[in-house]
C-alpha positions in Angstrom: -0.2 0.0 0.0 1.5 3.4 -1.0 1.7 6.0 1.4 -0.8 9.1 1.8 1.9 11.6 1.4 2.0 13.5 -1.9 5.3 13.1 -3.9 6.5 9.8 -1.5 4.2 7.5 -3.7 7.1 6.9 -6.1 7.9 3.4 -4.3 4.2 2.3 -4.0 2.2 -0.1 -5.9 -0.7 2.9 -6.9 0.1 4.6 -9.7 0.3 8.2 -8.9 -2.6 10.5 -10.0 -1.7 13.6 -12.3 -4.9 16.0 -12.9 -4.0 17.5 -16.4 -5.6 20.9 -17.5 -7.5 20.3 -20.5 -8.3 23.7 -21.9 -10.9 24.8 -24.6 -8.3 27.1 -25.8 -5.7 25.0 -26.1 -5.8 23.7 -29.5 -3.5 24.7 -32.1 -3.9 28.0 -34.1 -5.3 29.6 -31.4 -4.4 33.0 -30.1 -2.9 31.9 -26.8 -1.2 28.6 -27.9 -0.4 29.1 -31.6 1.8 26.2 -32.7 1.1 23.4 -29.7 -1.4 21.8 -27.7 -0.7 21.9 -24.0 -2.9 19.1 -22.6 -5.9 17.2 -25.0 -7.8 14.7 -24.6 -6.3 11.1 -26.9 -7.5 8.1 -27.9 -4.0 6.5 -27.4 -2.8 4.6 -24.2 -2.3 7.5 -21.8 -5.3 9.2 -22.2 -3.8 12.6 -23.1 -1.1 14.2 -25.5 0.8 17.9 -25.5 3.7 19.7 -24.8 3.2 19.6 -21.5 2.6 15.4 -21.3 5.7 15.1 -23.7 7.9 17.1 -21.0 6.9 15.3 -18.1 7.4 11.7 -20.0 10.6 13.0 -21.1 11.8 13.6 -17.3 10.3 10.4 -15.9 12.1 8.7 -18.6 15.6 10.0 -17.1 14.7 8.6 -13.7 16.6 5.6 -12.8 13.5 3.8 -11.4 9.7 3.1 -12.9 7.1 5.5 -12.0 3.5 4.2 -12.5 1.5 7.1 -13.3 -2.1 8.0 -14.5 -3.5 11.0 -16.0 -6.7 12.4 -15.3 -8.4 15.4 -17.1 -9.4 18.3 -15.4 -11.9 20.3 -17.2 -14.3 19.4 -20.0 -12.5 20.8 -22.6 -15.3 23.4 -23.5 -14.8 25.8 -20.8 -10.9 26.4 -19.3 -10.6 25.0 -16.0 -9.8 26.9 -12.9 -6.1 26.6 -12.4 -6.7 27.8 -8.9 -9.0 24.8 -7.8 -6.7 22.5 -10.1 -4.1 23.5 -7.5 -6.4 23.3 -4.6 -7.3 19.7 -5.2 -3.5 18.9 -5.3 -3.1 20.4 -1.7 -6.1 18.3 -0.7 -4.6 15.2 -2.2 -7.2 14.5 -4.7 -4.4 14.4 -7.1 -0.8 13.6 -6.3 0.5 16.5 -8.7 -0.6 18.6 -11.8 0.8 18.5 -15.1 0.1 21.3 -17.6 0.7 24.7 -17.9 -0.3 26.3 -14.4 1.1 29.7 -14.0 3.2 30.3 -10.4 1.9 32.6 -8.3 2.9 33.5 -4.9 -0.9 32.6 -3.4 -0.6 28.7 -5.0 3.2 28.6 -4.0 1.7 28.7 -0.4 -0.4 25.5 -0.4 1.6 23.7 -3.0 5.3 23.0 -4.5 6.3 23.5 -8.2 8.8 22.4 -10.0 11.4 24.7 -11.6 9.4 26.4 -15.1 10.6 24.5 -18.1 9.0 27.7 -20.1 8.9 31.1 -19.5 7.4 33.8 -21.7 8.4 36.8 -19.2 6.7 40.0 -20.2 4.8 40.2 -23.1 2.6 42.9 -25.1 0.0 41.5 -27.1 -1.2 43.6 -30.2 -3.3 43.3 -33.1 -0.9 42.9 -36.5 -1.3 45.7 -38.8 0.2 45.3 -42.6 1.2 48.8 -43.5 2.7 49.7 -46.9 6.4 50.6 -46.5 8.0 54.0 -48.0 11.4 54.9 -48.3 10.5 58.0 -46.4 9.7 55.7 -43.4 12.5 56.9 -41.3 10.8 60.0 -40.9 7.6 58.2 -38.9 9.5 58.1 -35.3 9.0 62.3 -35.0 6.8 64.8 -35.8 7.7 67.4 -38.3 7.8 69.6 -35.4 10.7 67.6 -34.0 12.8 67.3 -37.4 12.3 71.3 -37.7 13.7 71.4 -34.6 16.6 68.9 -35.0 17.4 70.6 -38.1 17.7 73.9 -36.8 19.9 72.5 -33.8 21.9 71.2 -37.0 22.6 74.7 -38.1 23.1 76.1 -34.8 25.6 73.4 -33.8 27.3 74.1 -37.4 27.6 78.0 -36.9 29.3 77.8 -33.6 31.8 75.6 -34.8 32.1 78.0 -37.5 32.4 80.8 -35.2 35.0 79.4 -33.0 37.2 77.8 -36.1 37.0 80.1 -38.9 40.0 82.5 -37.8 42.6 79.4 -36.6 41.3 76.6 -39.0 41.8 77.1 -42.9 38.9 74.6 -43.7 36.9 77.1 -42.5 37.9 80.0 -44.9 37.4 80.6 -48.2 34.1 81.7 -50.3 30.7 82.1 -48.6 29.1 79.6 -50.0 32.5 77.0 -49.1 31.7 78.1 -45.6 28.2 77.2 -45.9 28.9 73.8 -47.3 31.4 73.3 -44.1 28.9 74.3 -41.5 26.2 72.0 -43.1 29.0 69.1 -43.3 30.2 69.8 -39.8 27.2 69.6 -38.1 25.9 66.5 -40.0 28.9 64.7 -39.3 29.0 65.6 -35.6 25.3 64.4 -35.3 25.6 61.0 -37.5 29.3 60.0 -37.4 31.1 58.6 -34.6 34.6 59.7 -35.1 
């Protein structure tokens, strides 16, 4: 007879019961899991299939001893199950563990232990995809016309200040007015865009 403490049934004779989330939206092509089944019902010998099941089975296969286990789908597959209820059922020993995409939250870690996460999304932003036509002037879009005007004025201001400081001592800043104007533009442009 197996012991009743979760996690200590490895050497018992009864299979370990795993609650597996049967999600309504976990089908390929859906918004939240576009390319994989997290956990779905299957007609195979396990009764379930999916990415989480594959990860768990691969981890169990690495153990040096057999771990008899049985998957029980949690939820009807039409509506997403409450993961808080699934975690509560694990804490109340209705299931020995849960296999699925259960988010680790502070309130859940107070009642059950979690393994290390094998997948993490981090901070994400979900936004609709808008296709826009690209144009050669696309680099102008980050700023408004007023901002580009202020930037241009500062280009000229930097060039004029440098010209005032340099034209008496530097021969590159001398010559006809047209050449001096070109030098002012070139110097201000090069100081803004070249790192030399």
